[in-house]
N, C-alpha and C positions, 0 to 999 in steps of 0.2 A: 615835421621832418620832410625835407624835399627829396626828390628822386636822386639828385646829384649827391646829396649827403649819404645816401644809402643805395648806391648803384652797383648792382652785381657785375656790371660790365667793367668796372674799375679793377684792374689787376696789379697796378703799381701806383705808389704815391711818391711824388717828387716834391721835396720840401725846401723852401728857403730857410735860412737860419735866423738872421737878425730880425727881430720883431715877429718871428713865426714860431720857431722852436725855442728861441732864446731871447730874454729881455734886451731891448735896445740899451738899457742902462748898464748891463754887464759889458756889452761891446764897447760903448763909449766911456763908461766910467771905470772899467777894470782893464780890459784887454788893450785898448789903444794907449792909455797912459803907461801901462806896463811896458809895451813895446818901445815907446818913446824914451822912457827912463833907462832902458837897458840896451838900446840899440848901439850906442857908442862902445860900451864895454864888449858887446858881442862881436861887433865888426873889428874891434882892435885885436881880437884873438883869432878871427876867422877870415880876415880880409883877403888872404892869398889862397883860400881854399877854392877848389874847382867849382863848387856849388855857388859860392858867393860871387866869384868872378863871372859866372854865367848870368847871375842876376844883374850885376853891374853892366854887363854888355847890353842887356835889355833896357836898363835905365838910360844908357847913353843914347840908344835908339829913341826912347820915349822923349828925352830932352830935345833931341833934334826935331822931333815932330812938334814939340811945344814951340820951338823957335819958328818953325814954318807957319804955325797958327798965329804968330804975332805975340806970343806970351814972352815973359821975361823971367825965366827960371834962373836959379843960381848956377854959377859956372860948374862945369863938370868936364873931366878929361875927354878927349876925342875917342879914346878907346879904354877898355877896362884897366889896362896896365898904367894908364896915365891919371887915374882917379885917386886922389889922396883921400885919407880918412875924413879930413875936414870938409873937402868939397862934396864928398859922397853924403856925409851927414846933412850938409846944408840942403842938398837936393831932396833927400829922403824926407827931411822935416817939412820942406816946402810942399811936397806931395801930400804928406799927412795933414798939413794945415788946410789944404784945398780938398780934403776928403776924396782924393783921387782913387778910383777903382783900378789901380795899377797892378798888373800881374806880377812884375818883379818886386814891387813894394810889398804886396801881400805875401810873396814867397819869403822875403826877409823877415817880415813880422811873424810868420809862422815858425821860422827857425828860432826866433827869440822866445816865442811862447813855448816851444817844445822844451827848452831848458827850464822854463818856469813851471810847467806841468811836471816835468821829471823830478824837480827838487821839491815839489809840493807847495810852491809859492803861489800857484794858480790852481783853481778848481773850476771845472766847467759848470755853467749854470743853464738850466733848461726850465721851462714852465712845468708846473706840477702835472699837467695833463699829458705831457709827452711820453713818459714811461708807460703809462696806462694804454695810450693809443698804440705805441709801438708793439706792445704785447698783443693787443687785440688784432691789429692788422696782420701781424705775422701769423697768429693762430688761425686766421681765416685764409691763409695761403697767399696773401698779397705781399709784394715786395716794396721796400722802402729805399729811396735814393735821395741824396742831398745835392742841391745846386746853390752855390753861394759865391759871392765875389771874393770871399776869403779863400785862401789856397786849400787844396785837398788836404795837405798836412794839417792846417789849422782846424779844418772840419773834424778830421779823425781825432785830433788831440782833445777837442772840446767834448766830443761824445764819449771818448774812452775814459776821460777823467771827470765825467759829470758827477755832481753831488749824489744823485740817486744810485750811482754805480756805472759800470761800463755798459754803454748802450750800443756799442759798435756791432754787437752780435746780431742786432736786428737790421742792420743797414747793409744792403747789397752793394751799393756803389756811391761814389762821390764825384761831383763835377764842379769845376771852377771856371774862371774866365779863359783858361786855355782852350776850353770847348767853344767859347764864343761869348759875346756880350749878353747879359740877361735881358736886355730889351730887344733882342733880335730873334724873330721866329725860327731862323735856321738853327739856332742853338738848341732849341727844343726838339726839332726834327732829328738832330744828331743824337741827342740824349735818348729819345725813343728808340732809335736804331741800336744804340749801344745796349739798351735794356732788352732788345729783341722783341719788341711789341709795337703795334701801331699806336700813333699818338692818342687816338680816341680811347685807348684803354688806360691811359695815364691821367692822374689827377694831380695838378700842380697847385700847391697852397703857398701863398705869399701875402705879405702885408703891403706890397707895392703894386699899384694898379697897372703901371706901364709894363711890368714883367708879366702880369696875368694877361694883358692884351696880346703880348708877343706869344705866349704859350697857347692862347686860344687861336691865334692866327695859324699856328702850326698844327692845330687839330686837337689839342689837349683839352680836357675838362679843367675847370678852374674854381677855386674858392679864395675869397679875400678874408684873411684873418685880421680882426680888429681887436683892440683892447676892450676888456669887459666894460670899462667905464666910458668908452667912446660912443658918441651918437652914431647911429646907422644912417649913412647917406647913400643915395643911388650911385652905383659905379658901373653898372653893366655886368657885375659879377656877383654871384651869391656870396653872402657874408656869414662867417662864423665867428664866435667869440671864444670857442674852446674846441680842442680836438675831440672832446667827448661827444660832439655833435656829428662827427665824421665816421661813417661806416660803423655804427654802434653794434 
Protein backbone atom coordinates (compact mmCIF):
# COMPACT_ATOMS: atom_id res chain seq x y z
CA UNK A 1 0.00 0.00 0.00
CA UNK A 2 1.55 3.31 -1.05
CA UNK A 3 1.39 6.55 0.91
CA UNK A 4 -0.96 8.15 -1.61
CA UNK A 5 -3.42 5.30 -1.24
CA UNK A 6 -3.52 5.80 2.53
CA UNK A 7 -2.63 9.46 3.00
CA UNK A 8 -4.04 11.23 6.05
CA UNK A 9 -3.59 14.56 4.27
CA UNK A 10 -6.38 13.68 1.84
CA UNK A 11 -9.62 15.27 3.05
CA UNK A 12 -11.65 15.09 -0.18
CA UNK A 13 -11.98 12.65 -3.06
CA UNK A 14 -12.91 13.87 -6.52
CA UNK A 15 -14.14 11.10 -8.81
CA UNK A 16 -14.65 10.70 -12.52
CA UNK A 17 -17.70 8.60 -13.48
CA UNK A 18 -17.27 6.71 -16.77
CA UNK A 19 -14.71 3.97 -16.25
CA UNK A 20 -14.07 5.04 -12.66
CA UNK A 21 -17.26 4.61 -10.63
CA UNK A 22 -19.33 3.21 -13.49
CA UNK A 23 -18.57 0.67 -16.23
CA UNK A 24 -17.94 2.18 -19.65
CA UNK A 25 -20.28 -0.49 -21.01
CA UNK A 26 -23.19 1.01 -19.06
CA UNK A 27 -22.54 4.48 -20.47
CA UNK A 28 -22.09 3.38 -24.09
CA UNK A 29 -24.32 0.34 -24.05
CA UNK A 30 -27.27 1.66 -22.03
CA UNK A 31 -27.30 5.42 -21.41
CA UNK A 32 -26.22 6.71 -24.82
CA UNK A 33 -28.50 4.38 -26.82
CA UNK A 34 -31.41 5.25 -24.52
CA UNK A 35 -30.87 8.98 -25.04
CA UNK A 36 -30.67 8.56 -28.81
CA UNK A 37 -33.77 6.37 -29.00
CA UNK A 38 -35.86 8.74 -26.88
CA UNK A 39 -34.49 12.17 -27.86
CA UNK A 40 -37.02 12.82 -30.64
CA UNK A 41 -40.01 11.99 -28.49
CA UNK A 42 -38.68 14.10 -25.61
CA UNK A 43 -37.94 17.13 -27.78
CA UNK A 44 -41.29 16.90 -29.54
CA UNK A 45 -42.94 17.45 -26.15
CA UNK A 46 -40.51 19.97 -24.68
CA UNK A 47 -39.12 21.91 -27.66
CA UNK A 48 -40.64 25.20 -26.51
CA UNK A 49 -39.71 24.89 -22.84
CA UNK A 50 -37.37 27.49 -21.39
CA UNK A 51 -34.77 24.90 -20.43
CA UNK A 52 -34.64 23.27 -23.87
CA UNK A 53 -34.56 26.64 -25.60
CA UNK A 54 -31.54 27.56 -23.47
CA UNK A 55 -29.81 24.35 -24.58
CA UNK A 56 -30.66 25.08 -28.22
CA UNK A 57 -29.14 28.54 -27.93
CA UNK A 58 -25.89 26.96 -26.76
CA UNK A 59 -26.07 24.41 -29.58
CA UNK A 60 -26.35 27.27 -32.09
CA UNK A 61 -23.20 28.80 -30.63
CA UNK A 62 -21.42 25.45 -30.75
CA UNK A 63 -22.37 24.89 -34.39
CA UNK A 64 -21.06 28.35 -35.30
CA UNK A 65 -17.77 27.39 -33.65
CA UNK A 66 -17.77 24.15 -35.65
CA UNK A 67 -18.07 26.13 -38.88
CA UNK A 68 -15.22 28.42 -37.86
CA UNK A 69 -13.06 25.33 -37.35
CA UNK A 70 -13.80 24.18 -40.88
CA UNK A 71 -16.18 21.37 -39.91
CA UNK A 72 -19.37 20.58 -41.79
CA UNK A 73 -22.13 20.04 -39.21
CA UNK A 74 -25.81 19.65 -40.16
CA UNK A 75 -27.78 22.84 -40.67
CA UNK A 76 -29.34 24.51 -37.64
CA UNK A 77 -31.28 27.75 -37.28
CA UNK A 78 -29.36 30.93 -36.58
CA UNK A 79 -31.19 31.33 -33.28
CA UNK A 80 -33.18 29.01 -30.98
CA UNK A 81 -36.56 30.05 -32.37
CA UNK A 82 -35.44 29.12 -35.88
CA UNK A 83 -34.40 25.57 -35.10
CA UNK A 84 -36.91 22.97 -36.25
CA UNK A 85 -37.22 19.61 -34.54
CA UNK A 86 -35.69 17.87 -37.56
CA UNK A 87 -32.68 20.17 -37.84
CA UNK A 88 -32.10 20.06 -34.10
CA UNK A 89 -32.17 16.27 -34.08
CA UNK A 90 -29.75 16.11 -37.02
CA UNK A 91 -27.20 18.25 -35.19
CA UNK A 92 -27.71 16.45 -31.86
CA UNK A 93 -27.20 13.06 -33.52
CA UNK A 94 -24.10 14.41 -35.29
CA UNK A 95 -22.64 15.46 -31.95
CA UNK A 96 -23.45 12.04 -30.51
CA UNK A 97 -21.82 10.28 -33.47
CA UNK A 98 -18.68 12.34 -32.87
CA UNK A 99 -18.74 11.62 -29.11
CA UNK A 100 -18.62 15.36 -28.48
CA UNK A 101 -18.27 16.46 -24.85
CA UNK A 102 -20.84 19.16 -25.51
CA UNK A 103 -22.39 20.91 -22.52
CA UNK A 104 -25.83 21.50 -24.14
CA UNK A 105 -25.86 17.95 -25.56
CA UNK A 106 -25.10 16.55 -22.12
CA UNK A 107 -27.87 18.72 -20.68
CA UNK A 108 -30.42 17.34 -23.16
CA UNK A 109 -29.26 13.78 -22.57
CA UNK A 110 -29.64 14.31 -18.85
CA UNK A 111 -33.23 15.43 -19.28
CA UNK A 112 -34.05 12.34 -21.33
CA UNK A 113 -32.40 10.10 -18.75
CA UNK A 114 -34.31 11.84 -15.96
CA UNK A 115 -37.59 10.58 -17.42
CA UNK A 116 -36.08 7.13 -17.86
CA UNK A 117 -34.97 6.91 -14.25
CA UNK A 118 -38.27 8.31 -12.99
CA UNK A 119 -40.27 5.68 -14.85
CA UNK A 120 -37.94 2.86 -13.80
CA UNK A 121 -36.75 2.16 -17.34
CA UNK A 122 -33.21 3.06 -16.27
CA UNK A 123 -31.20 2.01 -13.22
CA UNK A 124 -27.77 3.40 -12.43
CA UNK A 125 -24.82 1.00 -12.53
CA UNK A 126 -21.70 1.34 -10.38
CA UNK A 127 -18.79 -0.98 -9.67
CA UNK A 128 -19.30 -3.23 -6.61
CA UNK A 129 -16.50 -1.50 -4.69
CA UNK A 130 -18.13 1.94 -4.94
CA UNK A 131 -20.74 1.67 -2.13
CA UNK A 132 -18.12 0.17 0.20
CA UNK A 133 -15.66 2.95 -0.53
CA UNK A 134 -18.26 5.69 -0.14
CA UNK A 135 -19.23 4.33 3.27
CA UNK A 136 -15.60 4.05 4.37
CA UNK A 137 -14.47 7.45 3.15
CA UNK A 138 -17.41 9.28 4.69
CA UNK A 139 -17.01 7.39 7.99
CA UNK A 140 -13.42 8.69 8.12
CA UNK A 141 -14.64 12.27 7.73
CA UNK A 142 -13.64 12.73 4.11
CA UNK A 143 -15.85 14.37 1.51
CA UNK A 144 -16.73 12.99 -1.92
CA UNK A 145 -17.37 15.02 -5.08
CA UNK A 146 -17.96 14.05 -8.70
CA UNK A 147 -16.47 15.61 -11.85
CA UNK A 148 -17.82 14.27 -15.13
CA UNK A 149 -18.42 15.46 -18.66
CA UNK A 150 -22.00 14.29 -18.11
CA UNK A 151 -24.26 17.00 -16.72
CA UNK A 152 -24.73 17.48 -12.99
CA UNK A 153 -28.31 16.30 -13.46
CA UNK A 154 -27.12 13.09 -15.12
CA UNK A 155 -24.62 12.49 -12.32
CA UNK A 156 -27.22 12.93 -9.59
CA UNK A 157 -29.68 10.66 -11.37
CA UNK A 158 -27.14 7.86 -11.80
CA UNK A 159 -26.14 7.83 -8.14
CA UNK A 160 -29.67 8.40 -6.83
CA UNK A 161 -30.99 5.43 -8.83
CA UNK A 162 -27.98 3.13 -8.48
CA UNK A 163 -28.72 -0.59 -8.20
CA UNK A 164 -27.23 -0.80 -4.65
CA UNK A 165 -29.49 2.08 -3.53
CA UNK A 166 -29.36 5.87 -3.33
CA UNK A 167 -25.69 6.88 -3.04
CA UNK A 168 -26.23 10.63 -3.19
CA UNK A 169 -26.22 10.82 0.62
CA UNK A 170 -22.46 10.30 0.46
CA UNK A 171 -21.73 12.94 -2.19
CA UNK A 172 -21.13 16.54 -1.22
CA UNK A 173 -21.00 18.16 -4.67
CA UNK A 174 -21.10 17.60 -8.42
CA UNK A 175 -19.17 19.33 -11.22
CA UNK A 176 -19.52 19.16 -14.99
CA UNK A 177 -18.11 20.97 -18.01
CA UNK A 178 -19.80 24.22 -16.97
CA UNK A 179 -16.91 24.39 -14.47
CA UNK A 180 -14.39 23.86 -17.26
CA UNK A 181 -12.85 21.20 -19.45
CA UNK A 182 -11.59 18.09 -17.70
CA UNK A 183 -8.22 18.45 -19.41
CA UNK A 184 -7.61 21.97 -18.08
CA UNK A 185 -5.79 22.51 -14.74
CA UNK A 186 -7.89 25.60 -13.97
CA UNK A 187 -10.99 23.40 -13.73
CA UNK A 188 -9.45 21.57 -10.78
CA UNK A 189 -8.34 24.80 -9.15
CA UNK A 190 -11.97 25.98 -9.31
CA UNK A 191 -13.26 22.71 -7.86
CA UNK A 192 -10.81 22.81 -4.96
CA UNK A 193 -11.93 26.37 -4.21
CA UNK A 194 -15.59 25.32 -4.35
CA UNK A 195 -14.84 22.52 -1.89
CA UNK A 196 -13.10 25.00 0.38
CA UNK A 197 -9.73 23.30 0.59
CA UNK A 198 -6.28 23.53 -1.03
CA UNK A 199 -5.79 21.29 -4.07
CA UNK A 200 -3.15 19.24 -2.22
CA UNK A 201 -5.86 17.89 0.11
CA UNK A 202 -7.91 16.52 -2.79
CA UNK A 203 -7.37 13.15 -4.46
CA UNK A 204 -8.68 12.86 -8.02
CA UNK A 205 -9.37 9.37 -9.37
CA UNK A 206 -9.98 8.83 -13.09
CA UNK A 207 -9.32 6.32 -15.85
CA UNK A 208 -8.07 9.05 -18.22
CA UNK A 209 -4.41 10.02 -17.98
CA UNK A 210 -4.92 13.46 -19.56
CA UNK A 211 -7.43 14.40 -16.87
CA UNK A 212 -5.06 13.22 -14.15
CA UNK A 213 -2.25 15.27 -15.69
CA UNK A 214 -4.43 18.38 -15.48
CA UNK A 215 -5.43 17.68 -11.89
CA UNK A 216 -1.81 17.13 -10.88
CA UNK A 217 -0.80 20.39 -12.57
CA UNK A 218 -3.40 22.09 -10.38
CA UNK A 219 -1.81 20.57 -7.27
CA UNK A 220 -4.15 17.63 -6.63
CA UNK A 221 -3.08 14.10 -5.80
CA UNK A 222 -4.03 11.56 -8.44
CA UNK A 223 -4.76 7.87 -8.96
CA UNK A 224 -5.38 6.10 -12.25
CA UNK A 225 -8.11 3.47 -12.13
CA UNK A 226 -7.66 0.58 -14.54
CA UNK A 227 -9.80 -2.50 -15.10
CA UNK A 228 -8.79 -5.55 -13.10
CA UNK A 229 -7.87 -7.49 -16.24
CA UNK A 230 -5.86 -4.68 -17.85
CA UNK A 231 -2.06 -4.76 -17.80
CA UNK A 232 -0.31 -2.11 -15.73
CA UNK A 233 1.70 0.33 -17.83
CA UNK A 234 3.74 3.33 -16.63
CA UNK A 235 1.71 6.54 -16.82
CA UNK A 236 3.30 8.80 -14.25
CA UNK A 237 0.34 8.23 -11.93
CA UNK A 238 -0.14 5.59 -9.27
CA UNK A 239 -2.49 2.85 -10.39
CA UNK A 240 -5.37 1.12 -8.64
CA UNK A 241 -7.67 -1.65 -9.79
CA UNK A 242 -10.25 -1.21 -7.02
CA UNK A 243 -11.46 1.49 -4.65
CA UNK A 244 -10.78 -1.07 -1.90
CA UNK A 245 -7.13 -0.04 -2.24
CA UNK A 246 -7.85 3.64 -1.54
CA UNK A 247 -7.82 4.96 2.03
CA UNK A 248 -8.71 1.58 3.56
